[in-house]
C-alpha positions as CSV (number, residue, x, y, z in Angstrom):
1,M,16.7,37.7,11.7
2,I,17.5,33.8,11.8
3,Y,19.2,32.9,14.8
4,K,23.2,32.8,14.3
5,S,25.4,29.9,15.2
6,P,28.6,31.6,17.3
7,W,30.5,29.6,15.5
8,R,30.8,29.9,11.3
9,F,32.3,27.5,9.3
10,N,34.4,29.4,6.2
11,P,34.8,26.9,3.5
12,L,37.7,29.1,2.0
13,R,39.9,28.6,5.6
14,G,37.7,24.9,6.0
15,E,37.3,25.4,9.8
16,Y,35.2,27.4,12.0
17,E,35.9,30.8,12.9
18,A,33.4,33.1,15.6
19,A,30.5,34.8,14.2
20,E,29.6,38.1,15.6
21,Q,26.7,38.4,18.0
22,K,23.9,40.9,19.1
23,P,22.9,41.5,22.6
24,L,20.8,38.9,24.3
25,R,18.5,39.1,27.0
26,G,18.0,36.3,29.7
27,T,16.8,36.0,33.5
28,G,20.0,33.9,34.3
29,E,17.7,31.5,36.3
30,I,19.5,28.6,34.4
31,S,23.4,29.0,33.7
32,A,24.1,26.2,30.8
33,I,27.7,27.4,30.8
34,D,27.7,26.7,34.4
35,A,25.6,23.1,34.1
36,F,27.4,21.3,32.2
37,S,30.9,22.6,33.5
38,N,32.9,19.7,35.6
39,K,30.0,17.3,34.2
40,T,29.9,14.0,32.7
41,V,27.0,13.4,30.2
42,F,26.0,9.8,28.4
43,I,24.6,9.7,25.0
44,L,23.0,7.1,23.7
45,G,21.9,7.1,20.5
46,A,24.9,9.2,19.3
47,T,24.8,7.6,15.3
48,G,22.2,9.2,14.3
49,F,20.9,11.5,12.5
50,V,20.3,13.9,15.7
51,G,22.4,12.4,17.6
52,K,25.6,13.1,15.5
53,V,24.5,16.9,15.4
54,L,23.9,16.7,19.3
55,L,27.1,15.2,19.9
56,A,29.0,17.6,17.2
57,M,27.3,20.8,18.9
58,A,27.4,20.1,22.6
59,L,31.5,19.6,21.9
60,D,31.8,23.1,19.6
61,R,29.4,25.0,22.7
62,F,30.4,23.8,25.8
63,P,34.1,22.6,26.3
64,E,33.9,23.0,29.7
65,L,32.0,19.9,29.6
66,K,34.1,17.2,31.5
67,H,33.5,14.2,30.2
68,L,31.0,12.6,27.3
69,V,30.3,9.2,27.2
70,V,29.0,7.9,24.0
71,Q,27.2,4.6,23.2
72,V,28.1,3.0,19.8
73,R,27.1,-0.3,18.9
74,R,29.3,-2.9,17.3
75,K,28.6,-4.0,13.9
76,R,29.8,-7.0,12.9
77,S,33.2,-8.0,13.3
78,V,33.9,-4.1,13.6
79,S,34.1,-2.7,17.6
80,G,32.0,0.7,18.8
81,E,34.8,2.2,19.4
82,N,36.3,1.5,16.0
83,R,33.0,2.6,14.7
84,F,33.2,5.9,16.3
85,Y,36.5,7.2,15.2
86,N,36.2,5.9,11.6
87,E,32.8,6.6,10.7
88,I,31.2,9.3,13.4
89,L,33.9,11.3,13.7
90,P,35.0,11.8,9.9
91,S,31.0,12.2,8.7
92,P,29.9,15.4,7.7
93,P,28.8,17.0,10.9
94,L,31.6,16.5,12.7
95,Q,34.7,16.9,10.3
96,A,35.2,20.5,11.3
97,I,34.5,20.0,15.0
98,V,37.3,17.2,14.8
99,Q,39.7,19.4,13.4
100,R,39.3,22.7,15.6
101,I,39.1,20.4,18.7
102,G,41.8,18.2,18.0
103,L,41.4,14.3,18.1
104,E,43.4,13.7,21.1
105,E,41.6,16.3,22.9
106,L,38.5,14.0,21.9
107,R,40.2,11.0,23.0
108,R,40.8,12.1,26.1
109,K,37.4,14.0,26.5
110,V,35.0,11.4,25.0
111,T,34.8,7.8,26.4
112,I,33.3,5.0,23.8
113,V,30.9,2.8,25.4
114,E,29.5,-0.4,23.3
115,G,26.3,-1.8,23.7
116,D,22.7,-2.3,22.4
117,V,19.2,-0.3,24.1
118,N,17.6,-3.9,22.9
119,E,19.9,-5.7,25.7
120,P,19.7,-5.6,29.5
121,L,21.3,-2.3,30.7
122,C,21.3,-1.1,27.5
123,G,24.5,-3.9,27.3
124,V,26.4,-1.9,29.3
125,E,29.2,-4.3,30.3
126,P,28.7,-4.8,34.6
127,E,32.2,-3.7,34.8
128,M,32.1,-0.4,33.0
129,V,28.9,0.1,34.8
130,A,30.5,-0.2,38.3
131,K,33.2,2.6,36.9
132,L,30.8,4.6,35.5
133,K,28.5,4.4,38.8
134,G,27.7,8.0,40.7
135,K,30.0,9.6,38.2
136,V,27.6,10.4,35.1
137,D,25.0,13.2,36.1
138,V,22.7,12.8,33.1
139,V,21.9,10.3,30.4
140,V,20.9,11.4,27.1
141,N,18.7,8.8,25.2
142,L,18.3,9.3,21.3
143,A,18.1,5.4,20.6
144,G,14.7,3.8,19.0
145,L,14.2,3.1,15.8
146,V,12.2,5.7,13.5
147,E,10.1,3.4,11.9
148,F,6.1,4.4,11.0
149,D,5.1,0.8,10.4
150,P,7.3,-1.6,11.2
151,P,6.4,-5.7,12.5
152,L,5.5,-4.9,15.4
153,T,8.4,-6.7,17.5
154,D,10.6,-4.6,15.6
155,S,9.2,-1.1,17.5
156,L,8.1,-2.8,20.9
157,V,12.3,-4.1,21.3
158,P,14.0,-0.8,21.4
159,N,10.8,1.6,22.1
160,V,9.5,-0.1,25.2
161,Y,11.7,-3.0,26.3
162,G,15.0,-0.5,25.3
163,V,13.6,2.1,27.6
164,Q,13.1,-0.2,30.4
165,H,17.0,-1.4,30.2
166,L,17.3,2.2,30.4
167,I,16.0,2.8,33.3
168,D,17.8,0.5,35.1
169,L,20.8,1.4,34.2
170,V,20.1,5.3,35.5
171,K,19.1,4.0,38.1
172,L,22.3,2.1,38.9
173,L,24.3,5.2,37.6
174,G,22.4,7.4,39.9
175,A,21.5,9.8,37.0
176,K,19.1,12.1,36.1
177,L,17.6,11.5,32.3
178,V,16.5,13.5,28.9
179,H,14.8,11.0,26.6
180,I,14.0,12.3,23.4
181,S,10.2,11.2,21.5
182,T,8.2,12.6,19.3
183,C,5.2,14.8,19.4
184,Y,3.1,12.4,17.4
185,V,2.9,10.3,20.6
186,A,-0.6,12.7,20.8
187,G,-2.2,10.6,18.3
188,K,-5.1,11.5,15.6
189,K,-5.9,15.2,16.7
190,N,-6.6,18.5,15.7
191,G,-5.5,21.6,16.7
192,R,-3.5,23.3,20.1
193,I,-1.7,20.2,21.8
194,P,-0.6,21.6,25.1
195,E,2.5,20.1,27.3
196,D,0.8,19.5,30.3
197,I,-1.3,16.3,29.5
198,P,-0.5,13.7,32.3
199,T,1.7,10.8,30.4
200,I,1.0,8.2,32.3
201,G,-1.9,5.9,31.1
202,Y,-2.3,8.4,28.2
203,F,-4.7,7.3,24.7
204,P,-5.4,9.8,22.2
205,K,-9.6,8.6,22.0
206,Q,-9.2,9.3,26.1
207,A,-10.1,12.6,25.1
208,D,-12.9,11.5,23.2
209,G,-15.0,10.6,25.9
210,D,-13.4,6.8,25.4
211,T,-13.5,5.1,28.8
212,R,-11.4,2.5,28.5
213,R,-7.9,2.4,30.8
214,F,-4.3,2.1,29.2
215,N,-1.8,0.4,31.2
216,V,1.5,-0.6,30.0
217,D,1.8,-3.6,31.7
218,E,-1.3,-5.2,30.5
219,E,-0.6,-3.8,26.9
220,L,2.5,-5.6,27.5
221,K,0.6,-8.7,27.7
222,W,-1.7,-8.4,24.9
223,C,1.5,-7.5,22.6
224,E,3.3,-10.7,23.6
225,Q,0.2,-12.8,23.4
226,F,-0.4,-11.5,19.7
227,V,2.8,-12.1,18.6
228,E,2.9,-15.6,19.9
229,E,-0.3,-16.5,18.2
230,T,0.9,-14.6,15.3
231,R,4.1,-16.9,15.2
232,E,2.0,-20.0,15.8
233,A,-0.3,-18.8,13.0
234,T,1.9,-18.4,10.2
235,R,4.9,-20.7,10.8
236,D,4.5,-22.9,8.0
237,A,3.9,-19.8,5.9
238,G,7.3,-18.2,6.4
239,V,8.9,-15.6,7.6
240,R,7.5,-13.1,5.3
241,V,4.3,-13.6,5.8
242,M,4.6,-13.6,9.6
243,R,6.6,-10.2,9.6
244,E,3.3,-8.7,7.4
245,H,0.9,-10.1,9.8
246,L,2.8,-8.0,12.6
247,R,3.3,-5.2,10.7
248,D,-0.5,-5.0,9.9
249,G,-1.2,-6.4,13.9
250,G,0.8,-3.4,14.8
251,M,-0.6,-1.1,12.8
252,A,-4.7,-2.0,13.9
253,R,-3.7,-2.0,17.0
254,A,-2.3,1.5,17.3
255,D,-5.0,2.8,15.6
256,A,-8.0,1.0,17.9
257,W,-6.7,3.0,20.6
258,G,-6.3,6.4,18.6
259,W,-2.4,6.2,17.6
260,I,-1.2,7.0,13.8
261,N,0.7,4.1,13.4
262,T,3.2,1.2,15.5
263,Y,5.9,4.5,16.1
264,T,4.2,6.8,17.9
265,Y,1.9,3.8,19.9
266,T,5.2,2.0,21.5
267,K,7.0,5.4,21.7
268,S,4.3,6.7,23.8
269,M,4.4,3.4,26.5
270,G,7.8,4.3,26.7
271,E,7.0,7.5,28.1
272,Q,4.7,6.4,30.2
273,L,7.3,3.7,31.6
274,I,9.6,6.6,32.0
275,A,7.1,8.9,34.2
276,R,5.6,6.1,36.5
277,T,9.1,5.3,37.4
278,P,9.9,6.7,41.0
279,G,13.0,8.6,42.1
280,I,14.0,9.8,39.0
281,Q,14.6,13.0,37.7
282,Y,13.5,13.1,33.8
283,A,12.1,15.1,31.2
284,I,10.5,13.9,27.9
285,V,12.0,16.3,25.0
286,R,9.3,15.6,22.2
287,P,10.5,17.2,18.5
288,A,8.0,17.9,15.5
289,I,9.5,16.7,11.9
290,V,13.2,16.7,12.5
291,E,14.4,18.4,9.5
292,T,17.8,19.6,7.5
293,S,19.9,22.1,9.3
294,M,19.4,25.6,9.1
295,Q,22.9,26.2,10.1
296,F,24.8,24.2,12.1
297,P,27.1,22.3,11.6
298,F,26.6,24.3,8.3
299,P,23.1,24.9,6.2
300,G,21.7,22.0,4.6
301,W,22.7,18.8,6.5
302,N,20.8,16.0,6.0
303,E,21.0,11.9,6.7
304,G,19.3,9.5,5.9
305,L,15.6,9.0,4.1
306,T,13.6,10.2,6.9
307,T,11.0,12.8,7.5
308,S,9.8,14.7,4.3
309,A,13.2,13.9,2.1
310,P,10.8,10.8,-0.2
311,L,7.9,13.5,-0.7
312,V,10.9,16.2,-1.7
313,L,12.6,14.0,-4.2
314,M,9.2,13.1,-5.3
315,G,8.0,16.2,-6.0
316,A,11.4,17.3,-7.9
317,E,10.8,13.8,-10.2
318,G,7.2,15.3,-11.0
319,V,4.4,14.6,-8.7
320,K,1.9,17.1,-9.4
321,G,-1.1,16.4,-7.4
322,W,-0.7,17.0,-3.5
323,P,-3.5,16.0,-1.1
324,V,-2.8,18.3,1.8
325,R,-5.1,20.8,4.4
326,K,-5.7,23.8,3.1
327,D,-5.7,25.5,6.6
328,G,-3.3,23.5,8.0
329,P,0.6,24.1,9.0
330,L,3.6,20.9,8.8
331,E,5.1,20.9,11.9
332,I,8.8,20.7,10.7
333,I,12.1,21.8,12.8
334,P,15.8,21.9,11.9
335,V,17.8,19.9,13.4
336,D,20.4,22.3,14.4
337,L,17.5,23.5,16.9
338,V,16.2,20.3,17.8
339,A,20.0,20.0,19.4
340,M,20.0,23.4,20.2
341,G,16.5,22.1,22.6
342,I,18.3,19.4,23.9
343,L,20.9,21.1,25.5
344,V,18.5,24.0,27.0
345,V,16.1,21.1,28.4
346,T,19.5,19.1,29.8
347,A,20.5,22.3,31.5
348,A,17.5,22.7,32.8
349,V,17.5,19.0,34.5
350,L,20.8,19.5,35.6
351,C,20.3,22.7,37.4
352,G,16.6,21.0,38.8
353,K,14.7,23.8,36.8
354,N,13.0,21.1,34.4
355,K,9.4,20.4,33.0
356,P,8.3,16.9,32.6
357,V,7.5,17.4,28.9
358,Y,9.1,20.1,26.1
359,H,7.8,19.7,22.7
360,L,10.1,21.1,19.7
361,A,8.0,22.5,16.8
362,T,7.4,25.4,15.2
363,A,4.1,25.9,14.1
364,D,2.3,27.7,17.3
365,E,5.0,30.4,16.9
366,N,5.7,30.0,13.2
367,P,3.9,28.3,11.1
368,V,4.6,26.9,7.7
369,M,1.5,26.4,5.8
370,L,0.3,23.4,3.6
371,P,-0.5,24.7,0.8
372,R,2.6,26.8,0.9
373,L,4.5,23.7,0.8
374,V,3.2,22.2,-2.0
375,A,3.7,25.7,-4.0
376,F,8.0,24.9,-3.0
377,L,7.4,21.7,-4.2
378,G,6.9,23.2,-7.8
379,M,9.3,25.6,-7.9
380,N,11.8,23.2,-7.0
381,S,10.3,20.8,-10.1
382,R,10.7,23.7,-12.0
383,H,14.0,24.7,-11.5
384,K,15.0,21.3,-11.5
385,H,13.6,20.4,-15.0
386,K,13.7,24.0,-16.8
387,H,17.3,23.5,-18.1
388,R,17.9,19.8,-18.0
389,K,19.4,18.5,-20.7
390,T,19.2,14.4,-20.1
391,G,15.9,12.5,-20.0
392,S,12.4,12.7,-22.3
393,K,12.4,16.5,-23.3
394,L,8.8,16.1,-23.3
395,A,8.8,14.6,-19.8
396,N,10.8,17.6,-18.5
397,L,8.7,20.2,-20.5
398,W,5.6,18.4,-18.5
399,K,7.4,18.7,-15.2
400,T,8.5,22.1,-15.9
401,Y,5.4,23.9,-17.1
402,V,2.5,21.3,-15.3
403,E,1.6,23.4,-12.3
404,T,1.6,21.6,-8.9
405,E,-1.3,21.7,-7.2
406,V,-3.3,20.9,-3.9
407,I,-6.3,17.9,-4.1
408,T,-8.4,16.0,-2.2
409,V,-7.8,12.3,-1.5
410,E,-10.6,11.7,-3.2
411,T,-9.0,13.1,-6.4
412,L,-6.0,11.3,-5.8
413,K,-7.6,8.0,-5.3
414,A,-8.9,8.4,-9.0
415,R,-6.1,9.5,-10.5
416,R,-4.1,6.1,-9.4
417,A,-7.3,4.3,-10.6
418,R,-7.0,5.8,-14.1
419,L,-3.2,5.4,-13.7
420,H,-3.4,1.6,-13.0
421,S,-6.0,1.2,-15.4
422,G,-4.1,2.4,-18.3
423,L,-0.4,0.5,-16.9
424,D,-2.9,-2.6,-16.7
425,V,-3.8,-1.7,-20.7
426,I,-0.2,-1.2,-21.6
427,H,0.6,-4.6,-19.7
428,A,-2.2,-6.5,-21.4
429,T,-1.2,-5.1,-25.0
430,L,2.8,-6.0,-24.6
431,N,2.0,-10.0,-23.3
432,F,-0.4,-9.9,-26.1
433,A,2.4,-8.5,-28.6
434,K,4.8,-11.2,-26.8
435,T,2.3,-13.7,-28.4
436,L,2.5,-13.0,-31.5
437,L,5.9,-12.1,-31.8
438,G,7.6,-14.7,-29.4
439,P,10.3,-14.2,-26.6
440,G,12.9,-11.5,-26.1
441,K,11.1,-9.3,-29.0
442,V,9.0,-7.2,-26.1
443,D,10.9,-8.6,-22.9
444,T,12.7,-5.2,-22.7
445,Y,9.3,-3.3,-22.6
446,L,7.9,-5.4,-20.0
447,K,10.7,-5.5,-17.1
448,S,10.6,-1.7,-17.8
449,L,6.8,-1.8,-17.4
450,R,7.8,-4.2,-14.4
451,T,10.0,-1.1,-12.8
452,T,7.6,1.5,-13.3
453,R,4.9,0.0,-11.8
454,R,7.2,-0.6,-8.8
455,E,8.7,3.1,-8.6
456,I,5.0,4.0,-8.5
457,R,3.6,1.8,-5.6
458,M,6.4,2.7,-3.6
459,Q,5.5,6.2,-4.3
460,E,2.5,5.8,-3.4
461,Q,2.7,4.0,0.2
462,T,5.5,6.4,0.5
463,L,2.8,9.2,0.3
464,D,0.0,7.4,2.3
465,K,2.5,6.9,5.5
466,F,2.4,10.9,5.6
467,L,-1.7,11.9,5.0
468,P,-2.1,11.4,8.7
469,F,0.2,14.2,8.8
470,M,-1.0,16.4,5.7
471,I,-4.5,15.8,5.5
472,H,-6.3,13.4,8.2
473,N,-4.8,15.6,11.2
474,S,-3.7,19.2,12.1
475,F,-1.4,19.6,14.5
476,T,-0.1,22.9,16.6
477,F,2.3,21.7,19.1
478,E,2.3,24.0,22.5
479,T,6.2,25.0,22.9
480,K,5.9,27.2,26.3
481,N,7.8,25.1,28.2
482,I,11.1,25.1,25.8
483,R,10.4,29.1,25.4
484,D,10.4,29.8,29.0
485,A,13.5,27.6,29.2
486,V,15.7,29.7,26.6
487,N,14.5,32.5,28.6
488,M,15.7,31.5,31.9
489,L,19.0,31.1,30.4
490,T,21.6,33.8,30.9
491,N,23.2,35.8,28.4
492,E,26.3,33.9,27.5
493,D,24.2,31.0,27.2
494,R,21.8,32.0,25.1
495,K,25.0,33.2,22.8
496,R,25.7,29.3,22.9
497,L,22.1,28.1,22.2
498,G,20.3,31.1,20.7
499,W,16.4,29.3,20.4
500,D,14.9,31.6,17.3
501,A,12.1,29.0,15.7
502,E,9.7,32.8,15.1
503,A,12.2,33.9,13.4
504,I,12.4,31.1,10.4
505,D,11.8,32.3,6.6
506,W,10.6,29.4,5.6
507,A,10.8,30.4,1.8
508,D,14.5,30.8,2.3
509,Y,14.8,27.7,4.4
510,W,12.6,25.4,2.3
511,V,14.1,26.6,-1.3
512,N,17.5,27.8,-0.5
513,I,18.4,25.3,2.3
514,H,16.2,21.9,3.0
515,T,15.7,21.2,-0.7
516,K,19.5,21.6,-1.8
517,G,20.4,19.6,1.1
518,I,18.7,16.9,0.1
519,E,19.6,17.4,-2.9
520,R,23.1,17.1,-1.9
521,W,22.7,14.5,0.8
522,I,19.9,12.5,0.5
523,R,19.7,11.8,-3.9
524,P,22.4,9.4,-3.7
525,M,20.7,7.5,-1.6
526,F,17.8,7.4,-2.6
527,T,18.6,6.9,-6.2
528,T,21.0,4.0,-5.0
529,Q,18.4,2.8,-2.8
530,R,16.0,2.7,-6.2
531,K,18.5,1.0,-8.5
532,Q,19.0,-2.1,-5.8
533,T,14.9,-2.4,-5.8
534,S,14.8,-2.6,-9.5
535,A,17.4,-4.5,-9.5
């Protein structure tokens, strides 16, 4: 039985109503209701995908909270407060919550603080720091750059230097800390990944007998020197070339230590800064791949071209060959379970009963195997194109009846080579025709070919970014700590925070919730982005 929220959205009435609950049992060692009662929580990064759902769930499930302080960045001439009330609260995850609680009550309960983790003390003004000092009980940090392979500087600033700014702020406020990271700081691994691996000095190749020592301070010195040398070497080549060098250098450095990409490399450094800081009570929360909501704020909510959304859209458009491990799971978790997990961990931190690290994942208890997901992608493609009235009839027939299959990396490379060879022949033929017929006769076909090649390259680059999660490595993240924490909750808590990842029906979730959610919320954005790229 999939977890049922204590609130259910009634689309006919346009509001939340109480949902029937089954009896739950908890040991009562942690009372989340008591932990949050009369407390002030400071949330950074509440404007992102996970952040909005967490904010909505905190407001919905814990009216006992005394106060929420929410940091929102200014956008050009738009203040953080205006963004919060005009962009964040009207967003789909929060609309019904605002309607139920009321805007006036939200204004009383929520304080908006303008700032940016990239700045000292996360950009919080000294007057505001003084006002909040001693009054904030816990800081929950979701801020950071979630991009696999950006230029090294783009990732270092929010994910490492930003964490140092966070630490300085937390110490000044006298608060506890819940920091959101990622399971994939584990690096290139296979098999089960425990939660008790020491954080300080960690690097993935350590487990393979590599005798080097990893130290964040020394690593940052290397990064700073590399950035300076790159800027000097590319000064006359332009910004684009410089950023490409910084991107390649970040990926190469991450690979040298055993991390998958620049994102996980810098997120691990941020974790290590927190773990080595004396005097802070903290918990690091590591979600796996965060996906569409299962039930809260409503089934199918998703936002942004992240996680598996590009792959689902590619599958719907007719990609038939998927290089995945036949014996491996994909570590995914619905965003509402992530928000629940963060709230459980935050309650544990407030009660002083937390562990240092919590994985939020599903494969150790309820794995969804990669070949099964390929089958789901095929089902979605067949359903989408079988009765499609637009586009090429031949293409729709091909996308409907040609089977989606698991392939090897070698097969993928061979198919790509044949495809690009064929496109080269078409391009050469069109250019030859242009010399015979003159300008204007085949320009439309050449433009269409360029657009097609650009889209194919984008698909290939997207797929390549996901290969470490699909075929090169096989991750199973242990989740004992979050399950233990949930079992420590009171029965009343468990009605509000019912973690039940073991009961997810993956076929129902993927076909009826996740895929439909991506089509509803992500495809319009994807289509717009593709048109802009093609223009």
